[in-house]
Structures are given as structure tokens and as C-alpha cells.
N, C-alpha and C positions, 0 to 999 in steps of 0.2 A: 518595579513597575506597581507602586502602590495602590493605583487605581482602580485595578482590575483584584485584589483584597478583598472580599465583602465574606458575606455569608455563604457557606456550603450551598451551591444550589444542587438537586434533587439530580443524582445522577442517571445518565440514559439506561444503564442498566437495569433500574429498577422501572422502568418501561420493558423492556425487549424479555425479561425475565417471565413477564407474563405469557409470552409466545415462544414456544421450544424452537420453529423457526427462524434461519439467522434471517437477515436484510439481506438482500440479492444484490449485490451491488456489479455496475461495468466500470472497466478502467478506462476515462475519456482519451487520455493521448494518444492510445494506441490507435486507436480509432482516426486520429485525424487527417483529414482530407487536403487535396490542393485547394478545395472552393469549401471557404466555409459554410457555406449556404447547404452542400451535401453531408455537411458534419450534420447540421443541425439535423438535417432529414433522415438522417442513420439513427440519430440521438432518442427521436420524438416515435420512428418504428418503431424501437424497441423497447420503448415506454408500450408502446400502442398494444404489441404483441404480448405484454406482462412477460418481458424477458427479465427485467430487472425491475427494484424500488429506487435506487439510486446509483448516483456517477463515482468515481474516485477521481476527485478533479485535482490537477495539478497545480493547487493555489501557488501563485507570484510566480509560475512561470511565464516565459515571452509566449506561451502558445494559449496561455490563460487570459492574460492582457488583455491577446488580439482580438478578443472575440464574448469577452465579460458576460456584459451588456445581454445580448442573443444569446447567451446559453442560460440564463438566469430567466429570461423571459419565456425561453421555449419548453422549460422544465413545469411537468404536471405539477399545479397546489398540492403540497404536502406529501411532497417527494422528503427523503432524507440521503443525506450527502455522505462521505468521507473525503477530506481533504489530503491531498499527499504531499509532501513538501520534499521529495527526491527530484523532481527535475528542478525548483529552485535553487535547490542545493547541489547539484552537480553544476548548473549555471553559473554560481557564485564561487565554488573551486575553481573554475576554469581563468575565473579572472584571480582570485587567490585561495591556491593550494591550503592555506591554513584556515581556511574558513570552515567552521561545523561547532557543534556543541557540543564536542568529545578534543575540540584543539586543545594543546597547550600555549595557543601563539593566546594573550589575553585579547589583542584587537580582532582575532579570528572570530574566537567566542562570542564576544561581544555583539558583532557584527551579524551572527547567527542568532543570538539570543533577542535581538531587534528585531530581524525578521520573525522571531515566533511572535514577538508584542504584538505586531500588526496583524498576526493571523487569529492569532484570540482575539484583538478588537473585532476583528471580520466578523467570525463566528460568533459572538456578541450579539452582532447586530444583525445577523441573519437570523439566528435562532431569540432572538426578542422580537419580530414582528411577525414569524411564524406563519409563512409562506413556504417557507421549506427550511428542513434542518436539518445542521453539520453533527453525525452520530460522535466521528471521533477525525482527530489530527493524525498521522503518518509521522513521527521523526527518526530523524537515520544517526548514527553515532556516528557521523564525519568530522574530521576526514580521517584518510586514509595514514596510519602511522604503528609500522611496525615495529621501530626501534624504542622509543620509549611510550611503552604501550600502558603500564601502572601509571602515568603521570593523564596519559588517552582518558583512561577508564574515572579517575579522579576529579577530571573537568566535567568527564559524561555525566556524573552522580549529581555534582552542581549545577550540571544547566536540568536537569531531571528536576532536581529539588525545587528551584524557581519556577521551571513552568509547572508543577504542579502543586504552585501555592497560589497561582491565578486562578480567577474564575474563570473558566470557558464553555457557561451556561449551558448544561447539559453536557456537553462531548465530553469524552475522555481521551486522554492523549494515550495512544501507542505507539512504541518504538518499531518499525517496521525493519525487521532480520535482512541486512544485504548481505552479501557473500564477502566475509572475512579476510584479513591479510595473512597469507599462511605463505610456508617457504616452498613449498612443491609447486606452483606454478603462480606467472603473473593474475594479480585478481582483476576482475570487474571494476568493483567499486573499493575494496579494500578495507572495509569499517570494522569496530569491533567483533571480536568473537564472541557467539549466541551467550555461552556458559557468564562473558564478561559483562554483557547485557542484562541479562539477569540477576545477577548480582549489586547490578546498576538499581534496578526495580526493586528486589529485593528489601534495600536500607532505605530507598525512598519511602514504600510501601509501606515499613517500619513507623514512620515518621507520621505526624499528624499532616496530611494534605486535603488543601482545597478542592483539586481535580482527578479521579482515578487513573493511574498509568498502569499500560498491559503490555501487551505486544503483539504484533502481526506477522504472518510469515508469506512470502509469495515464492511459490513451487520454486521457480524457473531457480531465485537466486542462491535458495539454497543450494540445489543440485550444480548451480557454477562452482560453488566454494567446496562440495563434497568433491567432486568429478565423479559420481554416484547418485543416480537415479535412484537408487533401492537403498537409499541412504537418508532423502530427504524425511521419510516420515519418522526417522528417530530424532531429528532435531523439532516437529510437530509434538511428538508424544514428551518428550526433553519439554516444552513451553505448558502442555496440558496438566502433565504431572503436579507441576508447579501452580498449577490454575490461576493462570495469566495469558493464555492463550484468548485472545478478542476479535481477533479477526484473519481470516485466511484465500491469499488472493492463487489464482491459478492460471501461471503463464508456462509458457513452451518454453525449451530451448533444446538445441543439438549438439550433438558431438563432433559434427563434421560441417564443412561450410554448407550453408544452403539459401535460398535467393534471400533470405531476413538477416544475413552476416555469415561472419566467422565462425568456427566452432564454436562454443560454451558464450558467445556474445549474451548482451543482455538485451535481446532486440524483440521482444512477446512472440514469440512465433507462437500460432497454433498449435492444438496437440493434435497425435497422428490417429486421424478418424479413418482409415482402412480405405480414404476416397470415397467416402460415404458423401462428403461433398465439395464442391468445386477449388475450394481456397485454402484445404486441410495442408499440413505440412507431415510428408510422409519419413522424414526422418526426424523428426520431433519427438525426446524421449519421454514424453507428457503421453501416456496411453491408459485407456479406461482403465487397464487394471493398478496401475499408479496414482489414478485420481479416487478411485475406490479405497486404495491402502492409506491412503492420505486422510481420506474422510475418517477411516474407522480410528485413526489415531489423534484425529482433533478434539473432541471431548465432547459434552454436553452444552458450555456457557459460550457457544462464539456467538457476538454479536453481528457479524458482516462476514459474509464470503462472497465470492466473486470470481469473474474473468479479467484477464487481462492481456488480450491477444490482439495482434494484427494481421492486416493483409498484405499478399502480393497478387498481381500488380498495383500501387496505387491507387489507379484511377476504377478498381474492379467495383463493377455494378452495386448497388447497395440490398439487391435482392439478395444477390450473392453472401454480401457481406455479412445481412441476418440469418442467413439459412446458413452461413459457420457460425456466429454466435448463438441461434437455435441448439444445434447437433453438439456444440459443447456446452451448453448448460442442461442437454437431458443428462450427460453423464453426469455433471453434479446431482441432477435427480434422481438417477437412479442409484449412483451411491447413497444418497438419504434415504431411499427404501429398501436400502440391501438389511 
């Protein structure tokens, strides 16, 4: 991808470090509604109430493609966003289990790099125009591979080396840690363990790169891996100690079936808000105390933080959805002020 190699662009970190408050991001795709018009109304209401500075957008996924033009035209000028590749990655894995940046299958890894090249070109186009900005692009160490793990690590490192050699026009590349393949339970995603992602990141950061790389943690996905919500802060702290944590997203998860899905499913259930709003989930393991513990472990150099939560029923009124978002974000703000 020689067309993307040029002088190193000014990292976005240089901009955000002038302000100690991370950008507030809301995950877009869990807010999806059967009616796209209601989804746009919900997004606009969130911005109007100053609940967020930007969205986590599922780039190249079917949900993004279906409403791409309306989405961008509805966003306030000057907002800053995060691309996540997780939905597009999982859609590709459904068709080809060997797809991914950590794939030991050449065709599967090449297909993932081609997807990332397209994402890079889109980020450059958006950030060059200037109406909106992409702060970061979240990548994943797919696919699941618990057998030839060393080969997967090597493949992922080589993918990361190539991706960070490209010019992303100020956006950074964030490895989003998803639950790893473990022996004691069936995984949801089953990607690389955190320590191996950190090792790949360290190896790449030790070389000359055009675009900075970092880590992002999703609370629920770490809880799904660890099967213990009180251990999530250890993974957060591990990234913070290495000074590579730049993204922190809060989704809930339950250890028993709920209206959001089976136990330990990655279904973006909201936190347990003790029935203070109608759409919370009382069986969620994400509580006010655990949000506060996570925030204490995060460290000072976060680029963005946010919430990625869904609501049931799917046709719940916008007002109730906004109330759920508002109350969840209040918990993050309360933790920030401690």
C-alpha cells in the first residue's frame, strides 16, 4: 500500500493531551432501531443533550452501509469519532473462518489487510475534508485460533507492522482486546490473549512507525473472558502500566440469561442502575462500583472513553433510551470526579 506512505502526520495525541478529559464516545450499532429514522433521531438527541462528543461507528459492516449517507449528514460539524472493525470482521468470519489480521492463512490475512486499506483510505478522506474527524480505528486480533497460537501472534505482528506504516491522517490504530480463546469455557470471540497483543504492540512500537498504535478495552469483553467482573480492572491496569491504553468502552454483561441473551453473551446490555431508569438490566455485572474501579485503573492518557449499550425492547421510546444513556454516562462522570 505504497500510496499511503508519506511523511508522518501529526498524531491526534498531540491534540488531546492539551485537555485531560477524554473524548466521550457512544457506540452506534447497539443503538440500532428497526426504523433508521428513529436511529438518527436518537443520535441527534444524544448530541443535543451533550451526552457525547462522537460515535463509535461500525465501519464497513452491513449496518453502517445501510445508512451511511444519512448518518454523516446528521452529525454536528466538528465532531470526532472512532471506527470499529469488529462488526465487519465478524461478518467476514461468518463467511470465512480464516479471515483476520492474526490469520495464519495467507488469503484470510490478505483479505483483512485489504479491508484495513479501505478503512485507511476512508479515514484519510474524512480527516482531510475536516467537517468531521476520526480519532482512532479499533482493530481486532482475529480469527479464533487456540492451536497454532505462536503462528497467529507472528501473523498479527506483521499485520500491525504494515498497518502502522500507513498514513492514517492523524487517527491512531487501537487494538481492541476481545475475549481470548481459553481452555475453561467456550469463548465469544476467542482472539489473542491480552499479553500477546501487548507483546505484538511493544514489538511494533519499538520500530519506526508512521501511525501510533495503542490498546482499547471493552469492559464486558474482558469480563466475558475472565468470568469474574472483579478482575477486569487488572487487564485495564496492565495496559495502563505499559502506557498504551487509549480507549475504554463500557458495556455490560450478565452471568445468567437476560432479555439481552444467554449468560456471558456479548450483547451490550446496560449496567445495573438499580431500577433508576426503565431500561436498565438488574442482572448486569456492570455496576457503579465496578465502573469506578475501572476508571481508577485507567490512568491519565486516555484518548476516548464511552458507553456501548443496547436497550430492550427494541422499539423502546427514544426518551427512555436517552434516559438510559444519560444515567450511564452520569456514572462515568461521577467516577471521573472521585
